[in-house]
C-alpha positions in Angstrom: 0.0 0.0 0.0 1.4 3.4 -0.9 0.7 6.9 0.5 -1.1 8.0 -2.7 -3.0 5.0 -4.0 -4.0 4.9 -7.6 -4.9 2.3 -10.2 -1.9 1.2 -12.3 -2.4 1.4 -16.1 -0.6 -2.0 -16.5 -1.0 -5.3 -14.5 1.2 -5.1 -11.5 2.3 -8.1 -9.5 3.1 -7.3 -5.9 2.8 -8.5 -2.4 0.0 -7.0 -0.3 0.5 -6.5 3.4 -2.1 -7.6 5.8 -4.5 -5.1 7.4 -2.7 -5.5 10.7 0.6 -4.6 9.0 -1.0 -1.7 7.3 -2.3 -0.4 10.6 1.2 -0.6 12.0 2.5 1.4 9.1 0.0 4.2 9.8 1.1 4.1 13.5 4.6 4.7 12.3 3.4 7.8 10.5 1.6 9.2 13.4 4.7 9.1 15.5 6.8 11.1 13.0 7.6 14.7 13.8 5.4 17.3 12.3 6.8 18.8 9.1 8.7 15.7 8.0 8.0 14.9 4.3 7.0 11.2 4.2 7.8 9.4 1.0 7.0 6.2 -1.0 10.5 4.9 -1.7 11.4 2.3 -4.3 14.4 0.3 -3.1 16.4 -1.8 -5.6 18.5 -4.6 -4.2 16.0 -4.8 -1.4 16.4 -8.6 -0.8 20.2 -8.1 -0.3 22.0 -7.6 3.0 22.0 -3.8 2.9 18.8 -3.5 1.0 16.7 -5.3 3.7 18.1 -3.0 6.3 17.3 0.1 4.2 13.7 -1.0 4.0 13.6 -1.5 7.8 15.2 1.9 8.4 12.7 3.6 6.1 9.7 2.1 7.8 11.1 3.1 11.3 11.1 6.7 10.1 7.5 6.6 8.8 8.4 6.2 5.1 6.9 3.5 2.9 9.5 1.3 1.3 8.5 -0.7 -1.9 11.0 -3.4 -2.9 11.8 -3.8 -6.5 12.5 -7.5 -7.1 13.0 -9.6 -10.1 10.9 -12.6 -8.8 8.1 -12.6 -6.3 9.3 -15.9 -4.9 12.7 -14.3 -4.0 11.0 -11.8 -1.6 9.6 -14.1 1.1 11.6 -12.4 3.8 10.4 -9.0 2.8 6.8 -10.2 2.6 7.1 -11.6 6.2 8.4 -8.2 7.3 5.3 -6.6 5.7 7.0 -4.8 2.9 5.3 -4.5 -0.5 7.2 -5.7 -3.5 7.0 -4.5 -7.1 8.1 -7.2 -9.6 10.0 -6.2 -12.7 13.4 -6.1 -14.4 15.8 -3.3 -15.3 15.7 -4.2 -19.0 11.9 -4.2 -19.0 10.9 -0.6 -19.5 7.2 -1.3 -19.0 7.7 -3.0 -15.7 10.0 -0.2 -14.5 7.5 2.5 -15.4 4.7 0.6 -13.7 6.9 0.1 -10.6 7.6 3.8 -10.4 3.9 4.8 -10.1 3.3 6.9 -7.0 7.0 6.8 -6.1 8.6 9.9 -4.8 12.2 8.7 -4.3 14.5 5.8 -5.3 17.3 4.2 -3.3 19.3 2.2 -5.9 21.3 -0.4 -3.9 21.2 -3.2 -6.5 24.5 -4.2 -8.0 27.3 -6.7 -7.9 29.0 -8.9 -10.4 31.3 -11.9 -10.6 35.0 -11.2 -9.9 35.9 -13.9 -12.4 34.2 -11.9 -15.2 35.1 -8.2 -14.9 32.5 -7.2 -17.5 29.7 -8.4 -15.2 30.5 -5.5 -12.9 29.5 -3.0 -15.6 26.5 -5.1 -16.6 25.2 -5.1 -13.0 26.3 -1.6 -11.8 26.2 0.7 -14.8 23.6 -0.6 -17.2 20.8 -1.0 -14.6 21.5 2.5 -13.3 21.1 4.0 -16.8 17.9 2.0 -17.3 16.5 3.1 -14.0 17.3 6.8 -14.6 15.7 6.6 -18.0 12.5 5.2 -16.6 12.5 7.7 -13.7 12.7 10.6 -16.1 9.3 9.6 -17.3 7.8 9.5 -13.8 7.0 12.0 -11.0 10.0 10.8 -8.9 11.9 13.7 -7.3 14.9 12.2 -5.5 17.5 9.5 -6.4 20.0 8.0 -4.1 22.8 5.8 -5.5 24.6 3.4 -3.2 28.2 3.4 -4.5 31.3 2.2 -2.6 34.6 3.3 -1.2 36.0 1.2 -4.1 35.1 4.1 -6.4 37.5 6.4 -4.6 40.1 3.7 -4.3 42.6 3.0 -1.4 44.7 5.6 0.4 48.4 5.2 -0.4 49.5 6.7 2.9 46.6 6.0 5.2 45.0 9.5 4.9 41.2 9.0 5.0 39.3 9.8 1.8 37.0 12.8 2.0 33.7 13.4 0.2 35.5 15.6 -2.3 38.6 13.4 -2.8 39.4 12.5 -6.4 38.1 9.1 -7.5 41.0 6.7 -8.2 39.6 3.2 -8.5 42.0 0.2 -8.9 39.5 -2.5 -9.9 36.8 -3.2 -12.4 34.3 -3.1 -9.5 35.5 0.4 -8.5 35.5 1.6 -12.1 31.9 0.4 -12.6 30.8 2.3 -9.5 32.5 5.5 -10.8 30.7 5.1 -14.1 27.4 4.7 -12.3 28.1 7.9 -10.3 28.8 9.7 -13.5 25.4 8.8 -14.9 23.8 10.1 -11.7 25.7 13.4 -12.0 24.6 13.8 -15.6 20.9 13.5 -14.4 21.1 16.3 -11.9 19.0 18.5 -14.1 16.1 16.1 -13.7 16.3 15.0 -10.1 17.8 15.8 -6.8 20.7 13.3 -6.5 22.7 11.9 -3.6 25.5 9.3 -3.6 26.5 7.2 -0.6 29.9 5.5 -0.6 30.1 2.9 2.2 33.3 1.2 3.2 33.2 -2.5 4.4 29.7 -3.1 5.8 29.3 -5.7 8.5 26.6 -7.1 10.8 24.4 -10.2 11.3 23.7 -12.0 8.0 26.7 -10.5 6.2 28.5 -13.0 4.0 31.3 -10.8 2.6 33.3 -10.5 5.8 32.2 -13.9 7.0 35.4 -15.7 6.0 37.4 -13.4 8.3 35.0 -14.1 11.2 35.3 -17.8 10.5 39.0 -17.7 10.5 39.1 -15.9 13.8 36.7 -18.4 15.2 39.2 -21.1 14.2 41.8 -19.2 16.2 44.0 -17.9 13.3 43.5 -15.1 10.9 45.8 -14.7 7.8 46.0 -11.0 6.7 47.2 -10.5 3.1 49.6 -7.6 2.8 50.7 -7.6 6.5 49.5 -6.4 9.8 49.8 -2.6 9.2 46.6 -2.6 7.2 43.9 -0.1 8.3 40.2 -0.3 7.4 37.1 1.8 7.6 34.0 -0.1 8.6 30.3 0.6 9.3 27.6 -1.5 10.9 24.7 -2.2 8.5 22.1 -0.5 10.7 24.2 2.7 10.8 24.7 2.6 7.1 21.0 2.2 6.5 20.2 5.1 8.8 22.6 7.3 6.9 21.0 6.4 3.6 17.6 7.4 5.0 19.0 10.8 6.0 20.2 11.4 2.4 16.6 11.1 1.4 15.4 13.6 4.1 18.2 16.2 4.3 18.8 19.3 2.3 22.2 19.5 0.5 23.7 20.5 -2.8 22.5 18.4 -5.7 24.9 15.5 -6.6 26.7 15.5 -3.2 28.6 12.3 -2.5 28.8 11.1 1.1 31.3 8.7 2.8 29.9 6.9 5.9 31.8 5.0 8.5 31.7 4.3 12.3 33.8 7.3 13.2 37.5 6.4 12.6 39.7 4.0 10.7 40.7 0.8 12.5 43.9 -1.3 12.4 43.1 -4.7 11.2 44.7 -6.1 14.3 42.1 -4.3 16.4 39.3 -6.0 14.4 40.8 -9.4 15.0 41.4 -8.7 18.7 37.7 -7.8 19.1 36.7 -11.0 17.4 38.9 -12.9 19.8 37.2 -11.2 22.8 33.8 -12.1 21.4 34.8 -15.7 20.9 36.6 -15.8 24.3 39.8 -17.2 22.9 43.1 -16.0 21.5 43.4 -15.5 17.8 46.8 -15.8 16.1 47.1 -13.1 13.5 49.4 -14.0 10.6 50.5 -11.2 8.2 51.2 -12.6 4.7 53.6 -10.3 2.7 52.7 -9.4 -0.8 55.7 -11.1 -2.3 54.4 -14.4 -0.9 50.6 -13.9 -1.1 50.5 -12.7 -4.7 52.1 -15.7 -6.5 50.2 -18.2 -4.3 46.9 -16.4 -5.0 47.6 -16.2 -8.7 48.5 -19.9 -8.8 45.2 -20.7 -7.1 43.4 -18.5 -9.6 45.1 -20.2 -12.5 44.2 -23.7 -11.1 40.6 -22.7 -10.7 40.4 -21.5 -14.3 42.0 -24.7 -15.5 39.5 -26.8 -13.6 36.6 -24.6 -14.7 35.7 -23.5 -11.2 34.5 -20.1 -9.9 37.2 -18.2 -8.0 36.7 -15.2 -5.8 40.4 -14.5 -5.9 41.2 -12.8 -9.1 44.1 -10.5 -10.2 42.0 -7.4 -9.4 40.9 -8.8 -6.1 44.5 -9.6 -5.2 45.4 -6.0 -6.0 42.7 -4.8 -3.6 43.6 -7.2 -0.8 47.3 -6.1 -0.9 46.5 -2.3 -0.5 47.4 -1.3 3.0 44.7 1.3 3.6 41.0 1.3 2.7 39.9 4.3 4.8 37.4 7.2 4.6 36.2 10.0 6.9 32.6 10.9 7.5 32.9 14.1 9.6 31.5 16.2 6.7 28.7 13.7 6.1 27.7 13.8 9.8 27.5 17.6 9.7 25.5 17.8 6.5 23.1 15.0 7.2 22.8 15.6 10.9 23.6 11.9 11.3 26.0 10.0 13.6 26.9 6.4 13.8 25.4 4.7 16.8 27.2 1.3 16.9 30.9 1.3 17.9 33.1 -1.4 16.5 33.5 -3.3 19.7 29.7 -3.6 20.2 29.0 -4.3 16.6 31.7 -7.1 16.3 30.4 -8.7 19.5 26.9 -8.7 18.3 27.9 -10.1 14.9 30.0 -12.9 16.3 27.2 -13.9 18.6 24.7 -14.0 15.7 27.0 -16.1 13.6 27.5 -18.5 16.5 23.8 -18.8 17.3 22.8 -19.3 13.6 25.5 -21.9 13.0 27.3 -19.9 10.3 30.8 -20.6 11.7 
């Protein structure tokens, strides 16, 4: 159910929330401060790790999230949470136009690609952005938020955190595809109010990208490619989702890009120590120098190709892993959006470790 109901001109497949859920939604609205502009927000990638939390954060602030999904069957978790879904595909202009009916804003968090096929990053991050912007230009949509990545800005050679206005220097096909998506958004500023969010590594319960590191620490040893002087910026998924909601609500110059993090870069050794505290055992941290890691990783990549197997370790991924500093700074973002991260690293890591243990993911 949307804030301004209307009959679609084309058949629209979607989940419908129950009356009880609908009543809860209106209760959320009644608790919102006066003067807040509530929105119907189409969320792409809503059945992903970050996308699900974006939907939850939108609802908590009284907005109405509508998940854009490729298949109705893939949105069971969203349906259980009482979130409507609009079914379509980026390459289906008719389904896009139908899905955008009564939508006032878009959060575009869909993306991805296979590391073994660099072209897939552009197919999944650039082309859908272009298709979505084209469809939005024929709708009444007013605000568009692109979820980009720290990978678009690239690593820091000396550990100086990247700022919102830092030059973009990607070093991988994934980062390059995010830059191209950002460029499309900037070109559309004359049609919509645009915002870009560049998260660093996002963690939290249900995350699978950092899960291998959590598993390694659970097994009492953690190999770190590139050595132990590595520093990282991180953000808990709930804090990231809250910041994204603020980009929808706040006033700022059109096309502004925002870095978000938990407040400060962290040595990778701190991250491992916190995992050890959560697991209540000592974790041996093993720094693997680049001269050793690179040939071993390339050999593994070559073997996977020979055997016809998918490999997450590719030459571009090796390059990313060996960079010593993936860091950004969100002070400017906090001031502009009136947002602050609420979950410090120690609490977030403890919560995540506990969830992995309880759910049997380790």
